[in-house]
C-alpha positions as CSV (number, residue, x, y, z in Angstrom):
1,M,54.4,53.2,-15.4
2,L,53.4,51.0,-18.2
3,A,54.2,47.9,-16.1
4,L,52.0,49.2,-13.3
5,K,49.2,49.8,-15.7
6,G,49.6,46.4,-17.2
7,D,49.5,44.8,-13.7
8,F,46.4,46.8,-12.9
9,V,44.6,45.5,-16.1
10,N,45.7,42.0,-15.5
11,G,44.4,42.2,-12.0
12,W,41.0,43.3,-13.2
13,I,41.0,40.5,-15.8
14,L,41.8,38.0,-13.1
15,L,39.1,39.3,-10.8
16,F,36.6,39.2,-13.7
17,L,37.6,35.6,-14.5
18,I,37.3,34.6,-10.8
19,G,33.9,36.3,-10.6
20,A,32.7,34.6,-13.8
21,V,33.8,31.2,-12.4
22,V,31.9,31.9,-9.1
23,V,28.8,33.0,-10.9
24,L,29.0,29.9,-13.1
25,C,29.4,27.6,-10.1
26,I,26.4,29.2,-8.4
27,A,24.3,28.8,-11.6
28,L,25.4,25.2,-11.9
29,G,24.5,24.6,-8.3
30,F,21.0,26.0,-8.7
31,A,20.6,24.0,-11.9
32,M,21.6,20.8,-10.1
33,I,19.2,21.6,-7.2
34,R,16.3,22.1,-9.7
35,S,17.2,18.9,-11.5
36,F,17.3,16.9,-8.3
37,R,14.0,18.4,-7.1
38,A,12.3,17.7,-10.5
39,A,13.6,14.1,-10.5
40,H,12.4,13.7,-6.9
41,A,8.9,15.1,-7.8
42,L,8.6,12.8,-10.8
43,E,9.7,9.8,-8.8
44,R,7.2,10.5,-6.1
45,R,4.5,10.7,-8.7
46,C,5.4,7.4,-10.2
47,I,5.5,5.8,-6.7
48,A,2.0,7.2,-5.9
49,E,0.5,6.1,-9.2
50,L,2.1,2.6,-9.0
51,T,0.8,2.2,-5.4
52,R,-2.7,3.1,-6.6
53,L,-2.4,0.7,-9.5
54,K,-1.2,-2.2,-7.2
55,S,-4.2,-1.6,-4.9
56,L,-6.7,-1.6,-7.7
57,L,-5.2,-4.7,-9.3
58,A,-5.2,-6.5,-6.0
59,N,-8.9,-5.6,-5.6
60,R,-9.6,-6.8,-9.1
61,H,-7.9,-10.1,-8.4
62,L,-10.2,-10.5,-5.4
63,V,-13.2,-9.8,-7.6
64,I,-12.1,-12.4,-10.1
65,S,-11.8,-15.0,-7.4
66,H,-15.3,-14.3,-6.3
67,L,-16.5,-14.4,-9.9
68,V,-15.0,-17.8,-10.4
69,D,-16.6,-19.0,-7.2
70,S,-20.0,-17.7,-8.5
71,V,-19.8,-19.5,-11.8
72,P,-21.9,-22.7,-11.8
73,E,-20.1,-26.0,-12.3
74,V,-22.2,-26.7,-15.3
75,V,-20.2,-24.0,-17.2
76,N,-16.9,-25.9,-16.5
77,P,-16.8,-27.6,-20.0
78,M,-16.9,-24.2,-21.6
79,F,-13.7,-22.8,-19.9
80,D,-10.7,-24.0,-18.0
81,R,-11.5,-23.1,-14.4
82,R,-8.2,-24.6,-13.0
83,Q,-6.1,-22.7,-15.5
84,L,-7.9,-19.4,-14.6
85,L,-7.4,-20.0,-10.9
86,D,-3.7,-20.9,-11.5
87,S,-3.2,-17.7,-13.6
88,L,-4.9,-15.7,-10.9
89,K,-2.6,-17.1,-8.2
90,V,0.6,-16.4,-10.1
91,A,-0.5,-12.9,-11.1
92,A,-1.4,-12.1,-7.5
93,E,2.0,-13.4,-6.3
94,E,3.9,-11.4,-8.8
95,L,1.9,-8.3,-7.9
96,E,2.8,-8.8,-4.2
97,C,6.5,-8.9,-5.1
98,I,6.4,-5.5,-6.7
99,D,7.9,-2.7,-4.4
100,A,6.2,0.5,-5.6
101,S,8.8,2.6,-3.8
102,A,11.7,1.0,-5.6
103,P,10.4,-1.2,-8.4
104,D,12.6,-3.4,-10.6
105,A,11.9,-3.1,-14.3
106,A,12.4,-6.8,-14.9
107,R,10.0,-7.7,-12.2
108,L,7.4,-5.3,-13.6
109,G,7.8,-6.9,-17.0
110,H,7.4,-10.4,-15.6
111,F,4.2,-9.3,-13.8
112,E,2.9,-7.7,-17.0
113,A,3.2,-11.0,-18.8
114,K,1.4,-12.9,-16.0
115,E,-1.3,-10.3,-15.8
116,Q,-1.9,-10.6,-19.5
117,E,-2.2,-14.3,-19.2
118,L,-4.8,-13.8,-16.5
119,C,-6.7,-11.4,-18.7
120,L,-6.7,-14.0,-21.5
121,E,-8.1,-16.7,-19.2
122,L,-10.7,-14.3,-17.9
123,S,-11.8,-13.4,-21.4
124,N,-12.3,-17.2,-22.1
125,L,-14.6,-17.3,-19.0
126,L,-16.6,-14.2,-20.1
127,R,-17.1,-15.6,-23.6
128,A,-18.4,-18.8,-22.1
129,L,-20.8,-16.8,-19.9
130,E,-22.1,-14.9,-22.9
131,K,-23.4,-18.2,-24.2
132,T,-25.5,-18.8,-21.1
133,E,-28.3,-17.1,-19.2
134,Y,-26.6,-17.4,-15.8
135,P,-25.5,-13.8,-15.5
136,T,-29.2,-12.7,-15.6
137,K,-30.4,-15.5,-13.4
138,L,-27.8,-15.4,-10.6
139,R,-27.6,-12.2,-8.7
140,S,-24.2,-13.1,-7.1
141,L,-22.7,-13.7,-10.6
142,Q,-24.1,-10.5,-12.0
143,S,-22.8,-8.5,-9.0
144,C,-19.3,-9.9,-9.6
145,L,-19.5,-9.0,-13.3
146,D,-20.6,-5.5,-12.4
147,A,-17.7,-5.2,-9.9
148,L,-15.3,-6.5,-12.5
149,E,-16.4,-3.9,-15.0
150,T,-16.0,-1.1,-12.4
151,K,-12.6,-2.2,-11.3
152,S,-11.3,-2.7,-14.8
153,A,-12.4,0.8,-15.8
154,E,-10.6,2.2,-12.8
155,I,-7.5,0.3,-13.6
156,M,-7.5,1.6,-17.2
157,D,-7.6,5.2,-15.9
158,V,-4.9,4.8,-13.3
159,L,-2.8,2.7,-15.7
160,S,-2.9,5.5,-18.2
161,T,-1.8,8.0,-15.6
162,Y,1.0,5.8,-14.3
163,N,2.4,5.1,-17.8
164,A,2.5,8.8,-18.5
165,A,4.4,9.4,-15.3
166,A,6.8,6.5,-15.9
167,I,7.6,7.7,-19.4
168,T,8.1,11.3,-18.3
169,F,10.4,10.2,-15.5
170,S,12.5,7.9,-17.6
171,T,12.7,10.5,-20.4
172,F,13.8,13.2,-17.8
173,L,16.6,10.9,-16.5
174,R,17.9,10.2,-20.0
175,T,18.1,13.9,-20.8
176,S,19.4,15.1,-17.5
177,L,23.1,14.3,-16.9
178,V,22.9,15.3,-13.3
179,A,19.7,13.3,-12.4
180,R,20.7,10.4,-14.5
181,N,23.9,9.9,-12.5
182,S,22.1,10.3,-9.1
183,R,19.5,7.6,-9.3
184,D,18.2,4.5,-11.2
185,C,14.7,4.3,-12.7
186,G,13.0,1.0,-12.2
187,F,9.7,2.3,-13.4
188,R,8.5,1.3,-16.9
189,S,5.2,1.6,-18.7
190,L,2.9,-1.4,-18.5
191,D,0.8,-3.0,-21.2
192,I,-2.0,-4.5,-19.2
193,L,-5.4,-4.8,-20.8
194,P,-8.1,-5.5,-18.3
195,T,-11.2,-7.0,-19.8
196,V,-14.4,-5.1,-19.1
197,S,-17.6,-7.1,-19.5
198,R,-21.1,-5.6,-19.6
199,F,-24.2,-7.7,-19.7
200,D,-27.6,-6.2,-20.1
201,D,-30.8,-7.6,-18.7
202,S,-32.2,-9.1,-21.9
203,S,-29.2,-10.6,-23.7
204,I,-25.7,-11.7,-23.2
205,S,-24.2,-11.1,-26.6
206,S,-23.2,-7.8,-28.0
207,D,-22.7,-5.7,-24.9
208,R,-19.3,-7.0,-23.9
209,V,-16.5,-4.6,-24.5
210,A,-12.9,-5.8,-24.3
211,L,-10.3,-3.2,-23.6
């Protein structure tokens, strides 16, 4: 009698353990699905923001090209036109090599360095123009400066959003064992400082703002 009772108790314990294991497996399965979905959503956001950033930077490169073409040759002694154009060419090529859907962190870092070099050369040009009256006299030049200011402001906004998304995604992958083992993260935050230049109608001195 006692043996039967013991077998009965052991049977219930076994069933309980099996049930607990099944429930645990189901819970882990749902957790994995949620983790995969969250990682996918974060990745898609990074892709979307990096795609937007690439488009804006490409447009800004085009504006810079038009700006350089609009600068009179008499300003040449005040800045290095060739160096600026070379930096623009390299930055544009590096940008073109970035695959927004599957970026490489090293490639992004290399582009970041080249874009910063371009911004430095661009700042030299803007400082040179501040010492002249050409922006107020040449409509084409002023139009390029206005376009540069607009594009740079747009880039700063999208850059901030992209960096936040990239940091969130990389942090999520580091803290999620499931997601971390399922995919690589080539997204990284970027330190690109577009130069915004504003010239008023009367002077070309104190209104320039560098971001």
